[in-house]
N, C-alpha and C positions, 0 to 999 in steps of 0.2 A: 539914507545917505545910500545910493545905491553903491557908490565904492568900498561901503565897507562892506557889505554885502559879497560885493569882486573879493575882496580881498580874505573875507569866509570864506571861499568860495575853493579860490584857492590855496590854501590853507588846508581844505580839506585833502585837496586833489595832493600836495605835496606829501601830507598825513600818510597817504597811500601807499603813495610812491617808497614813502620808508616803512613802512612795515609789510611791504612786498616783496622790496628786493634790496635789500642793503647794497649791493654789485654796485645798480643802478645808481642807488639812493648817492651814492659815494663818487661815480662816477657824475654826476649833474652836480655836484657840491666842486667839482674841479671847472665846471666851465666860467665862462664871467656871468660877475651875477645878473650880466644885463640881461642874459639868455634862458639864466636856471628860469622860472618863474613860464615864462612858455613850454617848456620842458616839460615839467609835473605836469599840467595843464595838458598835454598830450599825453604822457603815462598816466595818468588819472583816468581820462578816462577809456588805453588800451589796456586797461587791466581788472577794469569792468568788464568790459566785455568781454574781456577772456575767462574771468570767476562766470560766469555765469553759462558758458559752454563747455566749462570744465572740471567748478568744483559742486555746481548748484544741482547736483541729479538728483535731488529729493521734490525737486521744485519740477514744475511746468517752465521748462529751458528755452521751449522755442515761447513759448507765449511771452516771459522775460525777455526774449533776445530783443522780436517784436514790436514788443511798448520801449524799450529799448532803444530801440532804432527810431521809431516814432516822435518818443520824448526829440531824441538831439535834433530833427528836423523843426520839430514846435523851436525848439532853443535858440537852431538857427534865423529860422523864420520871425523871431517876435525878439533877440537878441537880446535873451534874458528866459533863465530857467529857472524854478524853486528847485531844482537839483540842482546841490555846488555844482559836480562833477563836473556836468553839462554846461554848466554859466561859465566854469569856468573855458573847460574845449571853445566852445561856439566863436567867445568872442575871439580866440586866435586863429581861428577858422577863417573867420568874418576878415583878422586885419592881413593873413598872408594869402587871401583867395583860392584857398586848397580844399571845396569841398570836394572838389572833383578825383582826394585823393582817397577822402572820407568810405565814399558807395565801395570798392574796391576790399577794404578792409572789413568791412562788416558782413561782406556776400560772403568773403573765408570761414568767419562768422560764424556763419549759419551751414558753412560746410562743416562745419566740425558737429554741428548737430546731427548730423543727416550722412556723412561720408569716415566708415569706417578705415574702409586701403584704399592707396593711391595706386592704380597697374600700372599709368602711363606718364611720359614725361611730364607730357602736356597740363595732366590733370597738378603732377608734383607741383608744376612749375607756376600755375593759376595759383593752385594755395598761398606759394610759397609768398610773390607776388602782390598778396591781399592782406596775408598777416602778417608780413616784415620787409617788404621791399617798399612800402607805401609805408611806413611807419618810418622808415629812415629817410626816405623823401620830402614826412615832415617836419621830421628835424632840423632838414639841413635848408629847409625852405625861409626857417628860422637862423640858422648861423648862418646864410646868409642875408639874411636884415628882408628878406623878400624881393632879392635883386634877382630878377630872371633868368639875365642873363651867366650869372655866377650858377646860378642851379641849372642852369641845361646843360655847360661843361661842368659837372662833379654830378650828376644826375644819375650816371652809371655805375660812378664807382660806388654813390650811398648804396644805389639798388645791391650790389653785391657785398657790399657790409652788412645787408637789412641781411639776405640771402646768407650768409657765414656765418652771422652770429643764430638765426634762425637754425639751421643745419648742425650746429654743435650744441644748442636744446635740444630737438631730435636724439641726440645722439647720449646725451647726457639723461632724457628725463623718457630713453627706449624703453625701461620695465614700468614705468609705471605707463604709461603711453599705452601700452599694449595689453599689459594684466588689468590693469586697472577702467579705462576710457575705451578699451577694445580699439584701438587705433594705432596704423600702420601706414607708415610716411613715405619711407622711403621706397619705390618702386621695383620688380624684380627680387625683393630679397626676404628671406623667408626665415623671421627672428630665429624660430625653431631650431632651427642650426642654422645661425649665424657664423659664418667662417671667416678666420683674417682676409681673405682675400676680402670677399665683402668689406669690411669694416675698414679696408686700406683701399677701392676705390672711391666710398664714401671721402673719407678724410684728403686724397689726394682731390676729388672737386670740391672741398670745404676752403684745401690749402690756396686751389685757384683762383674763386672767389675773394682772400684776403690779400692775393697779390693785385690783384687787380685793385682793391680796395685803399688801399696801399698808397697807391697813387694819386686817389682822391684825397684822401688823410692830410697828403703833403699838400695841397693846395687848398687847406680851409681857411679860414679868415682868424684869427689870433686869438677873438674870444671863445673858439670850440674846438682849437686843433689840439690842447693837449690833451681836455676833456677826451677827445673821441678817439685817439693813438693811447691813450689808459686803459678806456673798455677795449679798444681792437687788443693791446697785449693781455689784458684778462683775458680774454676767449681764445689767444694765441694759448697761453700757460692751459688752459683748460684741455684743451684738443693737445695738448700735447701729451699731459696727465691721460686720456683716451685712451689715443696710440700706442700706449707703454701697456696697457693691460688687454689681459685676453679677451677674444669676445665671449664670451659665457659670463668673467666678470661683468661683463659691462652691462650683459640681460638681467644681472642680478644685484648691484650696487646702483645707487647714483652719486658720481661721481665728482668730485667737488675741490675749488679751490679754497685751504684753509684761510682767514682770516690775515695771519703775521705774513703767509704768501700775498694778498693781496695789499697791505703794508709795502713790502717788498720791492712788487711791482710799481707801485706807484710812487715810491723811491728812485727806481731806477731808468721810472717813462721822466718824470722830472728830471732827473740830469740828464738826461739825453735831448731831450725837450729843448734844454736850458742851452745846452752844448753846440745844436743843430745837429747834433750824430741821427738824429733819425729822419736828414734831411738826406 
């Protein structure tokens, strides 16, 4: 029975999500049960590609990514794959007709293999579009259940939310990206002598993204609104912690939101959501 294999495939993506990101896994649980499976399938695919370019340095990463991309296209064409992650993901891509979003994502993943520094705003924005914005758009397509009109209405804000999340991650992981992976994502920023002014410019850029993203969050279907709103509040909290740190501290440690704070964010977000205060 293929349905049993499909369920097992989805379980694999779900397991990957839980193992790699407690925060994202928690946010998915706050979505309606009707859409959780599709988001798990998206995350499983995205995480595998990300792991290839970020952590598999002892292997031929270029070959692994090329094979992963080829296997995805085979899965899409055949509507099945013996790779459980690809099998779950191809089904979601077919259902929501979003193949056009996969190509820029894989392009940005390949950039991580070959590009270490982003010197221009255009390069920086192209990378973020592929690595984050399109992932937000994939999720949005699930949230609106494939409704193209609603998708177009909320597309810009979904991209801003993806950008904001990615840029916060850049700040949080700046030490690892620079020292371990040799990457510098922020253009015209000298990480060796990161200044408070540099930090504040980046934070202002992120806050502008969040402001525009919030307008879209308010318009999301109820199945998705609470989960996305909570993820938004978590990243706002993380950005606030980063803002309070001196530039040198950001370069020397990975800033985190502890588990107790995460639970507090969920509780506070739930109250605001129920009382419509977020609107």
